[in-house]
N, C-alpha and C positions, 0 to 999 in steps of 0.2 A: 518474453513478455510481448503483450500487444500493448501499446500505448500510442498516445497522442502525438508524440516526438520520436517515435521509433518502433519497428516491428522486429523483433528478435535481438539478441544481445548485442550484436556488432552496431547496429543502428543507434539503439538505445543508450550505450556506452559513449559513442561518438557525439550524439547529439547532447546527452548530458555533459560530457567534458567540453563541449564548445559552447554551452550556454543556449543552446536553441530551444525555443518555447514551442509547445505544442497547443498554445491558446490560440484561439481563431473564433471567428464568427460562428455562432451556432446554427446549423442547416438541417438537424434532425427534427425540429419543431419550430414552429412560429413563435418569434419573441416579439412581435408588434405589440406595444402597449406595456413593455416591460422596460424599465431602464438598463436592466443587466441584459447584454446580449452576446455574451461572448463565453466560451468554456474551452477546457482541453478536451476536445471531441476527437475520436477517432474518425478520421475520413477514409471513406474508399475500403472500409473493411469487408473483405472477401473470404468469409470462413471456408468455403470449399477449397480454396488454395492448400489449406492446411488438411482438412478433413474429409474431402471428397464431397460429392454432393448428397449421397445418401443419408436419409434421416435426419437432414437439417430443417425441414420445412417447419415444423411444429415446436422447434427450439427458440426460446426468446434471446435476446442479444445476450445478456450475462452468460448464459450456458453456452453460447458459440465462442465467446470470448475466452473464457477459462479453458475450455476443450483446444481451443487452438494453441494457448499458451502451454497447455500440457503436452501437446504434440511436439512442439518446438523444444520445450525441456527434456522429453525423453528421448529426441533424436540428440540433442547436444550432450547428453550424459549416456549415449551409446546404449540404453536399455532396451532389452527386447523380453516381453511379457508373455510368459507362456504357463501353462499348468504345473509347470515345475515351480516356479516363484511368485505365482499369483497371490498365493496366501500369505506370503511375506511382504506384501508391499500394500500401502495404505493410501488413503487422501484424506487431508485436512484442509478445508476452505475456509477463509475467512471471509464473510459476506454479510450484509446487515440488511441492505436496501435493494437486493438481487431481484427480488420477486414484486415489488411495488408495482412497476408497470404491468407484469402480467396479471397482477390480483386486479387492478384498474380495469385493464381490457376485459377480462372475463366477467367481471360484475357489471361493466358495462353494457355487453351481450345479454346477460341474464335479465337486467332491468328493462332493456329495449324489447327483447323477443320473449323473455318469459324464460324461468329456470330449466324447464325441459328441453329447451332448443338450443341450450349451449354445447360448444364443441367440446367433447370430453378428452379430446387429444390434447386441448391446451390446458386443461386442469393440472397436470403435473407441474407446470411452469410456475403456478401460484404458490408453493410451498418453498420455504427458505433454503430446504436441504437439495433442492432440484439440482443447481449446478455441480454440487459435490457428487451427488449420485449419478449424474449424467457422465461424469468423467470417469466413475468407475466402469459404467456400462461400456462406454466407447472404447476402453482400453483393456476391458476384461480384468479390473482390479479387485480381488476379493478379499483382501486384508480389511483394515479398519477404515471406515468412512465416516467423517465428522465435519459439520458446519460450525464454525464459531461466530457467534453474532454480537460482538463487544463492540461494534461501532469503530471508532478511530484506530483502536487498539487490536482489531480483528486479527489481522494477518500476523502480527507478533505473537499474539495468543495461540494462533494456528501453528506457528512454529514450534512454540514450549510444548503443545499438546503432542505434536509429531516427535519432539525429542523425549518426551516422557516415555512413549510407547516404544521407542529404540532402546532406551535405557533399561526397560522393564524386559527387553527381549523379546516383546511379542510381534515385532516385525523387523524387518531390515533395511526398508527404505519407505520413505513417505512423501508423497508430492504435497507439499505445503504451499498455499495458495491464496491470493486475495483477488477477488473481483467485484467491481461495480458498474453498472452501465448508466449512461446519461440518458434521462427522459424527463419530459415535461413534468410529472409528478414529483419528482425528486426536486427537479429545479424549483418548481413552486413551493416546496417544502422549505427550502433553505431561503428562497426569496422572501415568502411572506413573515418569517421569524427575523428578518434582516440581517443575515449572515452575509449575504452576497454582495461583492464589490460594486461601488456605482449606485447603490439603491438610495444612498442619501444625497440632497440635493448639492449639486458642485462637487461632487466627489470623483475622482476618477475611476474608471474601471480597469484596475489594474493589479496584479498579484504582485507585491512587492514586501517580502517578509522583512521584519526588522527596521524597514524604511518608515519615515515619521508620516509619511503620505498613506500609509496602509490604511483600509478601511473596510475590509472584508474580505471573503474568498473567491476565488473562481473556482468552480465545480470542474472536475476532470472525470475520465473514466479511464479503467485499464483491466486487462486480465494478466496475471503473472504467477507464474509457478518456479518455485525452487525446490530441488530434490535434496532431501535431507536422508543422508544414508548412515548406517552403522559403519564404524572405520575399518573394520575387518573386512566387511563385505566389500567396500569401495576399493580398498587396497587390493582385495582378491582378485576383482575385475579389472584392474587398472584403470580406474576412474580418475578424470582429471578433477582434482579437488580446488576449488575456488577459496573455500574458507573453511573455518571450523566455528561452530557455535559453542562459545565458551561462557556465557553468562546471560542470566535473565532475571528481571524483577518486575514486581508488578506493585501497584498501590490504590486504593479505592478511595477516591474524597468527594463522594456525592454532596452537591451543594443546592443548587437550585434548577429548576428546569430550564435549560438551553442557557445555562450561566457556568461560566467558568469559576472555580474556586479561587479567589484571588491570592490565597495563601501558597496555592502549589505544592501543598503537602503530599499528595499522591505522587506526584511525578518525582519530587525529591525521594520520597520512599523506593519508587522504582528504579532511580538511578543509582542509589546507594547499595540497594540489594543485587542488581545486576553487575556492579563492580566487585561487590563481596564474593559474589557465586563465581566469578570469572577469576577471582584470585588476584586483583589488580588493584592498585591505588589509584587516586587520580592522575598522577603522572603517568599512567600506562596507557592513557587513551591518547590516540594521535588526532582523531577527529570526531566530531559529534554530527551524525546525519540528524538535523533538527526537525520537529514536528511542525515548526513554524509555518502558518498557512495564511500571513496577512492579515489575522485578525488582531484589531488594537489591543485587547486585554492578553490574549494567549500569547502572542510573541514576547510581551513584557514578563509575564509569568515563567515563560520557560526560561528567559535569559535570566531572570532573578534566580531560579532552582540550579541552573548550571554554575552560576556565580558561588551560590552557597555550597555545593558539593565539591567545585574544582577551585574555590577559592580566586582571588584576583589576580591571577596570573594571566598576563597579557599576551604572552608568546606560544601559549598551547593551552587545550587543543583548540584546533581550527573548527570553526563552526559554519555550517551552511546548510540551506534547506533547499531541495531539489523541487519542492512544490511550487517554487516561483517559474518552472518550467513545464511540471506535468499537472498543475491545478491540485486541487484538493479532492482526491480519489477515495475518501472516506475509508472503508475497510480494506481498499486496494493499495492504499498509500505506502503502509508498511512493508508489503511486499515488494514494491518499487524499489523502496529505500534499501531493502535488503539486497536487491539486485544491483541497485548502484553502488552499494559499499563494497560488494563482490568485485566490481570493476575498479573501484578505489583501491582495493589491497592489489589486484592483478598488475594494474598499471602503475600504482603511486602517483596518483591523481587526486585532488580533493576538486569535486564539482562546485560551481560557483552559485551564490544566490543572486539572480539576476534582477534588474530593474531598481536596482539600490542606487539612489542619489543623495536623498536627505537623512542625516544620521539623526537617531533618536536618544535623548539621554536615558531613556528607560531600557534601552538596548544596547549595551556597550561591550560586547564580547568581541573576542577576536575571529570576526567574520569573514570569509572568502566571499567577496561580492564582485559580481559581472564576470571575472576572468577565473578560470580554473588555476590552480596552485600545484605545481609539481612538488612532491615531499615524499617521504618514507611513509608508507600505512601499513602499520602493522596491526592495530587494535581500534575498531570502530564501535561507537556507541550509538544506537539507533533509538529515537525517542518516538512515541506516539501518546496523544493523549487527547481528551475532549471535553467538552462541558457536559458530558454524561457521567463523569466522574472515574472512567476508565483510563487507566495510566499503566504503560508498559514500556521498559526500555529492554533492548538485546545488544548484548555484544558479540560481535563475529570477530575474528582473529586470522592473519596468517597462518596457514597450516605448516607445522613443520616435522618433517618425517623423522 
């Protein structure tokens, strides 16, 4: 992964477990005149360190992020792509806003200079499937290529898409990813709809899921790739297996534009289906990687949904939100949660929700706050949901040979 608080698995796992935040003052664009001035921005990103300098000039930030993450993932997995295996490898990328900046800049030139004077080399960046396509081009991957644009749940949905292709025997390996870039266009979109922390008078600009002081999200950016592989293929090449995908659930509960459904029926359905497909009851989950992003309504809705599914059990499962450290990375958040959950299973540690000070009666679960907790982690439930109505839950488990 390439994230605001760590590049590569070691840095990221260490930062997440130590409660290190990637939130900092925005440097990518001028925030003068706006109440919100911070984001989980990736500073000093140098894609040539991972990809070399050739062919980078016309690629946008999203494409560079996901390609760099793909290189790290392939190296970590020890995968060498050749003509012998390229048709059995695929790419599935969750990305929804990845082309917004490129579209804006391309149209700006068209309006300023005239359509006949735009740079045609920049046009491919304006389509939503560009990051996924460029991963396949860069690494010569000729199996499936898909872009999943379901917003907050896109990364988890991309994993489900990959798993379905694997189970059908159409491929043996899929690079499942999530990517979003920070840019002024998406910043203003969330700012003007009132989703960003600090936009209300007197409210703190802080990401504090479950805390009573919460008042909105802090945006983040990331590129994160996990390799999902057929078990026989993984064992055959001696791959290091971090975890197995054991369950997935989805529920749609469209409500109103930019509004969360207060009933949370879709998230309840997603969690229930994920547990059922994993063959687990509520007691089988050790840790819930929450979708909570410091939104007043969303954190309470998810807490209530978890309580309905898991009962009023105060001792387990443990719940935390890494978005307190990574920011809300939208389509990429689910991929970061998967990577973090793999670290939890590997190291038997639950990362904290940082910035937690004041309890909220509407959020009264067994949260891990401010400091990580060492405990046995065998099954993790990962949640993703947003005001669009898309809800997804994924269960990943410790692999037992």
